[in-house]
PLY file of the C-alpha trace (Angstrom):
ply
format ascii 1.0
element vertex 219
property float x
property float y
property float z
element edge 218
property int vertex1
property int vertex2
end_header
0.00 0.00 0.00
1.43 3.35 -1.08
1.40 6.18 1.45
1.43 9.95 1.09
1.66 12.99 3.34
-1.54 14.82 4.24
-2.79 17.42 6.71
-5.60 15.96 8.79
-7.67 16.77 11.87
-9.15 14.09 14.14
-11.00 16.58 16.36
-12.44 20.00 15.68
-10.82 23.14 17.07
-8.24 25.80 16.29
-5.25 25.33 13.98
-3.48 23.20 16.59
-5.74 20.22 15.71
-4.12 19.97 12.25
-1.54 17.19 12.01
0.88 16.01 9.33
0.17 12.32 8.84
0.86 9.47 6.43
-2.28 8.10 4.79
-2.93 5.70 1.92
-2.83 7.14 -1.60
-6.44 7.29 -2.85
-7.54 4.70 -5.37
-9.64 6.42 -8.05
-13.07 5.01 -8.84
-14.11 4.45 -12.47
-15.36 8.07 -12.63
-12.34 9.63 -10.91
-8.83 10.75 -11.80
-5.87 10.67 -9.42
-4.08 14.02 -9.26
-0.53 14.62 -8.01
-0.97 18.06 -6.52
1.33 20.99 -7.29
-0.61 23.70 -5.40
-3.69 23.85 -3.21
-6.03 26.64 -2.22
-6.24 27.56 1.45
-9.65 29.16 1.84
-11.51 30.61 4.80
-14.23 27.98 4.45
-11.64 25.34 5.37
-11.58 26.78 8.88
-15.34 26.28 9.18
-14.88 22.52 8.78
-11.84 22.46 11.04
-13.70 24.35 13.79
-16.82 22.21 13.45
-19.05 25.03 12.22
-19.76 22.86 9.18
-20.01 19.11 9.83
-17.24 16.85 8.57
-16.50 13.18 9.16
-13.61 12.61 11.56
-10.78 12.25 10.90
-10.86 14.57 7.87
-8.41 16.02 5.38
-9.58 19.57 4.55
-9.23 21.45 1.29
-11.54 22.21 -1.64
-9.23 23.53 -4.33
-6.10 22.36 -6.07
-4.11 21.97 -9.25
-1.81 19.21 -10.38
-0.94 16.53 -12.91
-3.15 13.55 -13.71
-1.33 10.32 -12.80
-4.18 7.82 -13.25
-7.72 7.84 -14.64
-10.74 5.64 -14.09
-12.25 3.69 -16.95
-15.18 6.10 -17.36
-13.23 9.38 -17.29
-13.32 11.30 -20.56
-12.36 14.82 -19.44
-8.62 14.25 -19.05
-5.77 11.84 -19.68
-2.61 10.95 -17.78
-0.17 13.84 -17.97
-2.78 16.61 -18.19
-2.43 19.53 -15.79
-5.85 20.15 -14.26
-7.50 22.34 -11.66
-10.57 21.76 -9.50
-12.70 23.44 -6.85
-15.41 21.43 -5.16
-16.88 20.80 -1.74
-14.57 19.08 0.73
-12.38 16.97 -1.51
-9.39 16.55 0.84
-6.91 18.70 -1.06
-4.45 19.18 1.83
-2.48 16.19 0.58
0.10 15.09 -1.96
-2.48 13.33 -4.12
-6.25 13.41 -4.40
-8.93 11.49 -6.34
-11.44 13.81 -8.05
-14.47 13.09 -10.21
-13.51 13.69 -13.82
-16.51 15.97 -14.38
-15.07 18.46 -11.85
-11.67 18.83 -13.56
-10.67 21.69 -15.84
-7.54 21.59 -17.99
-5.10 24.41 -17.20
-4.13 26.35 -20.34
-0.47 26.47 -21.30
1.16 29.59 -19.98
-0.96 29.75 -16.82
1.11 28.95 -13.74
-0.25 26.33 -11.37
-0.45 28.68 -8.40
-2.36 31.24 -10.48
-4.80 28.62 -11.79
-5.41 27.34 -8.29
-5.89 30.76 -6.74
-8.42 31.77 -9.40
-10.71 28.75 -9.27
-12.90 28.74 -6.16
-13.06 32.50 -5.68
-13.20 33.02 -9.44
-16.26 30.81 -9.85
-17.89 32.64 -6.94
-17.18 36.03 -8.49
-18.41 34.85 -11.88
-21.79 33.60 -10.71
-22.27 36.78 -8.68
-21.57 39.03 -11.67
-23.30 36.94 -14.33
-25.82 34.71 -12.56
-27.07 36.01 -9.23
-27.36 39.46 -10.83
-26.35 39.84 -14.46
-24.45 43.11 -14.55
-24.77 45.45 -17.52
-23.20 48.78 -18.46
-26.26 50.59 -17.13
-25.80 49.22 -13.61
-24.01 50.48 -10.52
-22.77 47.79 -8.13
-21.58 48.04 -4.55
-18.89 45.48 -3.69
-18.09 45.08 -0.01
-14.57 43.84 0.84
-13.45 44.92 -2.61
-9.79 44.21 -1.82
-10.43 40.65 -0.62
-9.81 37.55 -2.70
-13.30 37.23 -4.16
-13.80 40.99 -4.10
-10.79 41.69 -6.30
-12.00 39.26 -8.95
-15.59 40.49 -8.69
-14.55 44.11 -9.20
-12.64 43.20 -12.36
-15.47 41.07 -13.77
-17.96 43.84 -12.99
-15.83 46.43 -14.77
-15.59 44.17 -17.83
-19.39 44.43 -18.16
-19.13 48.22 -18.20
-20.88 48.64 -14.86
-19.87 51.34 -12.41
-18.39 49.86 -9.23
-18.32 51.23 -5.70
-15.92 49.28 -3.52
-15.80 49.32 0.27
-12.62 48.56 2.21
-11.31 48.85 5.76
-7.86 50.42 5.33
-5.92 52.82 3.16
-3.76 50.01 1.78
-6.88 48.14 0.69
-8.28 51.33 -0.78
-5.27 51.57 -3.08
-5.80 47.98 -4.21
-9.48 48.58 -4.97
-8.70 51.77 -6.89
-6.05 50.02 -8.96
-8.57 47.30 -9.87
-10.88 49.89 -11.39
-13.38 50.88 -8.70
-15.07 54.12 -9.68
-15.44 55.03 -6.02
-13.75 53.55 -2.96
-15.31 54.01 0.48
-13.56 53.32 3.78
-16.42 51.64 5.63
-14.45 51.76 8.89
-14.64 55.55 8.91
-17.32 56.55 6.37
-21.01 55.78 5.90
-21.11 53.75 2.70
-24.87 54.29 2.32
-24.43 58.04 2.23
-21.42 57.71 -0.07
-23.26 55.43 -2.49
-26.34 57.68 -2.61
-24.19 60.75 -3.23
-22.29 58.99 -6.02
-25.52 57.92 -7.73
-27.29 61.25 -7.31
-29.63 59.83 -4.69
-30.77 56.88 -6.81
-28.85 54.16 -5.01
-27.16 51.10 -6.48
-28.64 48.25 -8.50
-26.99 45.46 -6.55
-24.93 44.99 -3.39
-22.45 42.11 -3.12
-21.82 41.54 0.58
-18.92 39.29 1.51
-18.59 40.99 4.90
-22.06 40.36 6.33
0 1
1 2
2 3
3 4
4 5
5 6
6 7
7 8
8 9
9 10
10 11
11 12
12 13
13 14
14 15
15 16
16 17
17 18
18 19
19 20
20 21
21 22
22 23
23 24
24 25
25 26
26 27
27 28
28 29
29 30
30 31
31 32
32 33
33 34
34 35
35 36
36 37
37 38
38 39
39 40
40 41
41 42
42 43
43 44
44 45
45 46
46 47
47 48
48 49
49 50
50 51
51 52
52 53
53 54
54 55
55 56
56 57
57 58
58 59
59 60
60 61
61 62
62 63
63 64
64 65
65 66
66 67
67 68
68 69
69 70
70 71
71 72
72 73
73 74
74 75
75 76
76 77
77 78
78 79
79 80
80 81
81 82
82 83
83 84
84 85
85 86
86 87
87 88
88 89
89 90
90 91
91 92
92 93
93 94
94 95
95 96
96 97
97 98
98 99
99 100
100 101
101 102
102 103
103 104
104 105
105 106
106 107
107 108
108 109
109 110
110 111
111 112
112 113
113 114
114 115
115 116
116 117
117 118
118 119
119 120
120 121
121 122
122 123
123 124
124 125
125 126
126 127
127 128
128 129
129 130
130 131
131 132
132 133
133 134
134 135
135 136
136 137
137 138
138 139
139 140
140 141
141 142
142 143
143 144
144 145
145 146
146 147
147 148
148 149
149 150
150 151
151 152
152 153
153 154
154 155
155 156
156 157
157 158
158 159
159 160
160 161
161 162
162 163
163 164
164 165
165 166
166 167
167 168
168 169
169 170
170 171
171 172
172 173
173 174
174 175
175 176
176 177
177 178
178 179
179 180
180 181
181 182
182 183
183 184
184 185
185 186
186 187
187 188
188 189
189 190
190 191
191 192
192 193
193 194
194 195
195 196
196 197
197 198
198 199
199 200
200 201
201 202
202 203
203 204
204 205
205 206
206 207
207 208
208 209
209 210
210 211
211 212
212 213
213 214
214 215
215 216
216 217
217 218
């Protein structure tokens, strides 16, 4: 039986419950591919499972996002072949490990020229930003959007996607350093919500009309 390194928790709690352990290398099912990981995403939601806020079987290997090279494929997998570099983001797939078995339908080939760490960092938060800008509320050039936490991971991507639609974007942030980031990403107005009333700022910017949509990653 082949073993690999993984980060696992056997009880819920703070970061001290995470342990480096040796576990068996996953055996892919007919619908899965085995991925040798090159980079993983460390996302805030991982802490919810670790702390027990979201239920997880114990012991558990956290992690929902990763990128790597396909080393084996199940007989029913048609989305990739051995040697492909692929990226994934899905619910609780045990990515804090050297290798992981993922359903072939959840894998996306990484284009040549895109670094593995970039592909990994863009996947989970990128899909979130995309459905917010194009699904939950389909932004158009006539819209004004308010993006809370505009300098955060999802916020930065959401601001850029929103600007690509032509919409005007108001970004809220909590520090001057974050304000510079939001401005550089294209926000038409940046509001320090730690010291300013963003409602008043948004109404003044829109001539009293208000915004068409608020994306709230803070609340």
